[in-house]
C-alpha positions in Angstrom: -21.1 -8.6 13.2 -23.4 -11.5 14.0 -26.3 -9.9 12.1 -24.3 -8.9 9.1 -24.6 -11.1 6.0 -20.9 -10.6 5.4 -18.8 -9.7 8.4 -15.5 -9.6 6.5 -15.5 -5.8 6.1 -16.2 -5.4 9.9 -13.4 -7.8 10.7 -11.1 -5.8 8.4 -11.9 -2.6 10.4 -11.2 -4.4 13.7 -7.9 -5.7 12.3 -6.9 -2.1 11.4 -7.9 -0.8 14.8 -5.9 -3.5 16.6 -2.9 -2.9 14.4 -3.0 0.8 15.1 -2.9 0.0 18.8 0.1 -2.3 18.3 -1.9 -5.4 19.1 -0.6 -7.4 16.1 -1.6 -10.9 17.2 -5.2 -9.8 17.7 -5.1 -7.8 14.4 -3.8 -10.9 12.6 -6.6 -13.0 14.1 -9.3 -10.5 12.9 -7.8 -10.2 9.4 -7.4 -14.0 9.1 -11.1 -14.4 10.0 -12.0 -11.8 7.5 -10.1 -13.5 4.7 -11.7 -16.8 5.6 -15.1 -15.2 5.1 -13.9 -13.5 1.9 -13.3 -17.0 0.4 -17.1 -17.4 0.4 -17.6 -14.4 -1.9 -17.7 -14.4 -5.7 -15.2 -13.2 -6.6 -13.3 -13.9 -3.4 -11.9 -10.4 -3.0 -12.0 -7.6 -0.4 -10.0 -4.5 -1.1 -7.4 -3.8 1.5 -7.6 -7.3 3.1 -4.3 -8.6 1.9 -2.8 -5.1 2.2 -3.8 -5.0 5.8 -2.5 -8.5 6.5 0.8 -7.7 4.8 1.2 -4.6 6.9 0.5 -6.5 10.1 3.0 -9.2 9.1 5.6 -6.7 8.2 5.2 -5.0 11.6 5.7 -8.4 13.2 8.9 -8.9 11.2 7.4 -11.7 9.0 8.6 -10.1 5.8 8.3 -13.0 3.4 4.7 -13.5 4.4 4.1 -9.8 4.2 5.5 -9.6 0.7 3.2 -12.5 -0.3 0.2 -10.6 1.0 1.2 -7.4 -0.8 1.5 -9.3 -4.0 -1.9 -10.9 -3.5 -3.4 -7.4 -3.0 -1.7 -6.3 -6.2 -3.0 -9.3 -8.1 -6.6 -8.6 -6.9 -6.5 -4.8 -7.3 -3.6 -3.9 -9.7 -4.9 -0.3 -10.2 -4.6 0.6 -6.5 -1.1 1.9 -5.8 -1.1 1.4 -2.0 0.1 -2.2 -2.1 2.9 -1.3 -4.5 3.9 1.4 -2.1 3.9 -1.0 0.9 5.9 -3.5 -1.1 8.5 -0.9 -2.1 8.8 0.1 1.5 9.4 -3.5 2.5 11.9 -4.1 -0.2 13.8 -0.9 0.7 14.0 -1.8 4.3 15.5 -5.2 3.3 18.0 -3.3 1.1 16.4 -4.7 -2.1 16.5 -1.4 -3.9 16.6 -2.9 -7.4 13.4 -4.8 -6.6 11.8 -1.7 -5.2 12.6 0.2 -8.4 11.1 -2.6 -10.4 8.0 -2.5 -8.3 7.6 1.2 -8.9 7.7 0.7 -12.7 5.1 -2.1 -12.3 2.9 0.3 -10.4 3.1 3.0 -13.0 2.5 0.4 -15.8 -0.5 -1.1 -14.0 -2.1 2.2 -13.1 -0.5 5.2 -14.9 -2.8 7.8 -13.4 -1.8 10.9 -11.6 -2.5 9.4 -8.1 -0.1 6.6 -8.7 2.7 9.1 -9.5 1.8 10.9 -6.3 1.9 7.7 -4.2 5.2 6.7 -5.7 6.7 10.2 -5.0 5.4 10.1 -1.4 6.8 6.6 -0.8 10.2 7.6 -2.0 10.1 10.8 0.1 9.3 8.6 3.1 12.3 6.5 2.3 14.5 9.6 2.2 14.9 9.6 -1.5 14.1 13.3 -2.3 15.5 13.2 -5.8 13.6 10.1 -6.7 10.4 11.6 -5.3 10.8 14.7 -7.4 11.7 12.7 -10.5 8.3 10.9 -10.2 6.5 14.2 -9.5 8.0 15.6 -12.7 7.1 12.4 -14.7 3.5 12.7 -13.4 3.3 16.4 -14.3 4.7 15.7 -17.8 1.7 13.4 -18.4 -0.9 15.3 -16.3 0.2 18.9 -16.2 -3.1 20.2 -14.9 -3.6 17.7 -12.1 -4.0 19.4 -8.8 -2.6 16.6 -6.6 0.6 16.5 -8.6 0.9 20.3 -8.9 0.7 20.8 -5.1 3.0 17.8 -4.3 6.4 19.6 -4.6 5.4 22.1 -2.0 4.0 19.4 0.3 7.1 17.3 -0.1 9.3 20.4 0.7 7.3 21.0 3.9 7.9 17.4 4.9 11.6 18.0 4.7 11.4 20.9 7.2 9.6 18.7 9.8 
């Protein structure tokens, strides 16, 4: 990292590694250092930085800060459905189902591609909402009937149910 012109991506990788180990304080330290370096960029953005920080904060029970980070990722990269998915998960765990529904519609509006429909369906499946997941699969297939990811999704979601 000392020889890299921009160490922020390396610090992001280290933050993810420490987070996966459950070492959230160290992960937060790495991601904060990464975001400090990102401020020197033009534009000052690094995809997944705010998403990763939000995930770490959510795992630490710091939900308000996590939501702020997910929204920052959405503001920087509105076409990437992952931060919307994380925000929906956070909102659902807090019992804010109406907010989660609103976030889903924001994701579809910002990035109405087939992958977004798949991410939404997988998020709802992970939350235990099988009917909601299938609704969004069907919505995606109505717009993208030949898309392979969407066409295989009902079978994959059904397998998940068996596990």
